[in-house]
C-alpha positions in Angstrom: -63.4 -48.9 120.1 -62.2 -45.6 121.5 -64.2 -42.4 120.5 -62.2 -39.3 119.7 -63.8 -35.9 120.1 -63.6 -33.5 117.2 -64.6 -29.8 117.5 -65.1 -28.6 113.9 -66.6 -25.5 112.5 -66.0 -22.6 110.1 -63.8 -19.7 110.9 -65.2 -17.4 113.6 -67.7 -20.0 114.9 -66.5 -20.3 118.5 -64.1 -23.3 118.3 -61.4 -21.7 120.5 -63.9 -20.8 123.2 -65.2 -24.3 123.2 -61.9 -26.1 123.6 -60.7 -23.8 126.3 -63.9 -24.4 128.2 -63.4 -28.2 127.9 -59.9 -27.7 129.3 -61.4 -26.2 132.5 -63.2 -29.5 133.2 -61.1 -32.4 131.8 -57.4 -33.2 131.2 -57.4 -32.6 127.5 -54.7 -31.8 125.0 -55.6 -30.1 121.8 -54.6 -31.4 118.4 -55.0 -28.4 116.0 -56.6 -29.3 112.7 -55.6 -26.3 110.7 -53.5 -26.1 107.6 -52.4 -22.5 108.3 -51.4 -22.5 112.0 -48.7 -25.1 111.3 -46.5 -22.3 109.9 -44.1 -20.3 111.9 -44.2 -16.5 111.6 -47.9 -16.6 110.5 -49.6 -15.7 113.8 -51.9 -12.8 113.2 -53.6 -13.8 110.0 -54.1 -17.4 111.2 -55.7 -16.3 114.5 -53.1 -18.6 116.1 -53.6 -19.2 119.9 -51.6 -16.8 122.0 -48.8 -17.9 124.3 -51.2 -17.2 127.2 -53.9 -19.4 125.7 -51.4 -22.2 125.0 -50.4 -22.1 128.6 -53.9 -23.1 129.6 -53.7 -26.6 128.0 -51.1 -28.4 125.8 -51.6 -27.7 122.1 -50.1 -29.6 119.2 -49.4 -29.0 115.5 -48.7 -25.3 115.9 -45.5 -23.8 114.4 -44.2 -27.1 113.0 -43.3 -26.0 109.5 -41.5 -23.0 108.0 -43.6 -21.2 105.4 -41.2 -22.3 102.7 -42.0 -26.0 103.5 -44.9 -28.1 102.6 -47.2 -30.2 104.8 -49.4 -32.8 103.2 -52.7 -34.3 104.3 -50.8 -37.5 104.8 -48.3 -35.8 107.0 -51.2 -34.4 109.2 -52.9 -37.8 109.4 -49.8 -39.6 110.6 -48.9 -36.8 113.0 -52.5 -36.8 114.4 -52.6 -40.6 114.9 -49.2 -40.5 116.6 -50.3 -37.7 118.9 -53.6 -39.4 119.8 -51.6 -42.5 121.0 -49.1 -40.4 122.8 -51.7 -38.3 124.6 -53.7 -41.3 125.7 -50.5 -42.9 126.9 -50.0 -39.9 129.2 -53.4 -40.6 130.7 -54.9 -37.5 129.1 -57.7 -37.0 126.5 -57.0 -35.9 122.9 -59.4 -33.4 121.4 -59.1 -32.4 117.7 -60.2 -28.9 116.9 -60.1 -26.8 113.8 -61.5 -26.0 110.4 -59.4 -27.8 107.8 -62.0 -30.3 106.7 -59.8 -32.3 104.4 -57.7 -33.1 107.5 -60.7 -34.3 109.4 -61.8 -36.5 106.5 -58.4 -38.0 105.9 -58.1 -38.9 109.6 -61.5 -40.4 109.8 -61.9 -42.1 106.4 -58.3 -42.9 105.5 -56.3 -42.0 102.4 -56.0 -43.3 98.9 -52.6 -44.6 98.0 -51.6 -41.7 95.8 -48.1 -41.3 94.3 -45.7 -39.4 96.4 -44.9 -35.7 95.6 -42.4 -35.3 92.8 -40.5 -32.0 93.2 -39.2 -32.0 89.6 -42.7 -32.5 88.1 -44.1 -29.9 90.5 -41.5 -27.3 89.5 -42.1 -27.9 85.8 -45.9 -27.5 86.3 -45.3 -24.3 88.3 -43.2 -22.9 85.5 -45.8 -23.8 82.9 -48.5 -22.2 85.0 -46.5 -19.0 85.2 -46.5 -18.9 81.4 -50.1 -20.0 80.7 -52.0 -19.2 83.9 -54.0 -21.6 86.1 -57.2 -21.5 84.1 -55.2 -22.9 81.2 -53.7 -25.6 83.5 -57.3 -26.4 84.6 -58.2 -26.9 80.9 -55.3 -29.3 80.5 -56.5 -31.2 83.6 -60.1 -31.4 82.1 -58.7 -33.0 79.0 -57.1 -35.9 81.0 -59.2 -36.1 84.1 -62.6 -34.4 83.6 -64.0 -35.9 86.8 -61.4 -34.2 89.0 -61.4 -31.0 86.9 -65.2 -30.7 87.3 -64.9 -30.3 91.1 -62.0 -27.8 91.0 -62.2 -24.0 90.4 -60.1 -22.8 87.5 -57.8 -20.9 89.9 -57.5 -23.6 92.6 -53.8 -23.8 91.8 -52.8 -26.2 94.6 -55.2 -28.9 93.7 -54.9 -28.5 90.0 -51.1 -28.8 90.4 -51.4 -31.9 92.5 -53.9 -33.6 90.1 -51.6 -32.9 87.1 -48.6 -34.1 89.1 -50.4 -37.4 90.0 -51.2 -38.0 86.3 -47.7 -37.2 85.1 -46.0 -39.3 87.8 -48.2 -42.3 87.3 -50.0 -42.1 84.0 -53.3 -42.6 85.9 -55.8 -39.8 86.6 -56.5 -38.8 90.2 -60.1 -39.8 89.9 -59.1 -43.4 89.1 -56.9 -43.4 92.3 -59.8 -42.1 94.3 -62.1 -44.8 92.9 -60.2 -47.4 94.9 -61.0 -48.0 98.6 -59.1 -45.8 101.0 -56.9 -47.3 103.7 -58.3 -47.0 107.3 -55.6 -48.2 109.7 -56.8 -46.9 113.2 -59.1 -48.3 115.9 -61.0 -45.1 116.5 -64.4 -43.7 116.0 -64.9 -39.9 115.8 -67.6 -37.8 117.4 -67.9 -34.5 115.5 -69.3 -31.5 117.4 -70.2 -29.2 114.5 -70.3 -25.6 115.4 -72.6 -24.2 112.7 -73.9 -20.6 113.1 -77.5 -20.5 112.2 -77.4 -16.8 111.4 -75.2 -16.5 108.3 -75.3 -12.7 108.4 -74.0 -12.6 111.9 -71.2 -15.0 110.9 -70.3 -12.7 108.1 -70.2 -9.8 110.5 -67.9 -11.7 112.9 -65.6 -12.6 110.0 -65.4 -8.9 109.0 -64.8 -7.8 112.5 -62.1 -10.4 113.0 -60.3 -9.4 109.8 -60.3 -5.7 110.8 -58.8 -6.7 114.2 -56.1 -8.6 112.4 -55.3 -5.5 110.3 -55.2 -3.4 113.4 -52.9 -5.9 115.1 -50.3 -5.8 112.3 -51.4 -8.3 109.7 -50.0 -6.2 106.8 -46.7 -5.9 108.5 -46.7 -9.7 109.1 -47.2 -10.4 105.4 -44.6 -7.8 104.5 -42.0 -9.5 106.6 -42.8 -12.8 104.9 -42.7 -11.2 101.4 -39.3 -9.8 102.1 -37.9 -13.3 102.3 -36.3 -14.4 99.0 -37.3 -18.0 99.5 -41.1 -17.2 99.7 -43.4 -16.5 96.8 -47.1 -16.1 96.2 -47.7 -19.7 94.9 -46.5 -21.5 98.0 -49.3 -23.2 100.0 -48.5 -21.1 103.0 -48.9 -17.8 101.0 -52.1 -19.0 99.5 -53.8 -19.1 102.9 -56.8 -16.8 103.1 -55.8 -13.2 103.9 -52.2 -13.7 103.1 -52.8 -14.0 99.4 -54.9 -10.9 99.3 -52.4 -8.7 101.3 -49.6 -10.0 99.2 -51.4 -8.6 96.2 -51.7 -5.2 98.0 -47.9 -5.3 98.8 -47.3 -6.1 95.1 -49.2 -2.9 94.2 -52.0 -4.8 92.4 -54.8 -3.6 94.6 -55.4 -0.9 97.2 -55.4 -1.8 100.9 -59.2 -1.2 101.0 -59.6 -3.6 98.0 -57.3 -6.2 99.7 -59.4 -5.9 102.8 -62.6 -6.5 100.9 -61.0 -9.4 99.0 -59.8 -11.0 102.2 -63.2 -10.8 103.9 -64.9 -12.2 100.8 -62.4 -15.1 100.6 -62.9 -15.8 104.3 -66.7 -15.9 103.8 -66.3 -18.3 100.9 -64.1 -20.5 103.0 -66.7 -20.5 105.8 -69.4 -21.5 103.3 -67.3 -24.5 102.0 -66.6 -25.5 105.6 -70.3 -25.5 106.5 -71.2 -27.4 103.3 -68.7 -30.1 104.3 -70.0 -30.3 107.8 -73.6 -30.6 106.7 -72.6 -33.7 104.7 -71.9 -35.5 107.9 -75.2 -37.2 109.1 -73.7 -38.3 112.4 -72.5 -34.8 113.6 -73.9 -33.1 116.6 -74.9 -29.6 115.5 -74.5 -26.7 117.9 -74.5 -22.9 117.2 -71.3 -22.0 119.0 -72.1 -18.3 118.8 -75.4 -18.5 120.8 -75.8 -18.3 124.6 -75.7 -21.7 126.3 -73.6 -23.2 123.5 -70.7 -24.1 125.8 -73.1 -26.0 128.2 -74.5 -28.0 125.2 -71.0 -28.8 124.0 -70.0 -30.1 127.4 -73.1 -32.2 127.7 -72.5 -33.7 124.3 -68.9 -34.7 125.0 -69.1 -35.7 128.7 -69.9 -39.4 128.0 -66.7 -39.7 126.1 -64.4 -37.8 128.4 -62.9 -40.8 130.2 -59.3 -41.6 130.7 -58.4 -45.3 130.1 
């Protein structure tokens, strides 16, 4: 069974440095595991690899959707499996790298056979949410699917919407769908190199510094350009990405730029906490602090036994 290397970690944990170091030693191609860098026109706030960085080694699943479009976990899973096969067919080594943990989980463990998205149901739920607010929609979900509602925050609009959509489309709560075994249809095992900073305060500082660099590099202007498009709105998955939502509020006049900055940094820290929590649930991971001296050597030593081309 072929082992696939995964470089996973929270934001600002050293993932990019790790994969570019691997590219200096082996013929790898990077499959990005990131639900934000898939979107065109969203470069600064997603810390998308530059054109110069992309020239160092082939990268996949960047700029594959317009921000007005959706991209599901199932879409990612199929794309990633296709790419793994294509890359291996070229005699090169696929390496998955990123921080969208639900993508990693779906690829590794398979997906439940949930109903397909229903645009009409989704639009009706969005309209109802505009009238009532997402906390009220969360309360509705709790009445029909308390198990799913219990693990979702009252303002987690995307997941609340999907859970309600599944119920309305099928008459069956999402928790019941998840109780059935998932379908695993690949021949791979996955080795996860988990980049987990031991010093949480240092990680928080890196996150703050990176957000300020994004602001300096034109993040506000990037969001303003997106907001000017009549087909984009704040409830789209693309515009709910960390940083974009907070700066959208600033451009709407709801908060000051300083408050938007603070909110964006806080949201990024919360995201990093969730990412680390998920990684720590993996007993088979290889844990390395990617921010410490010697980390790149440890990563290369960990992956070397699996860096063979069939």
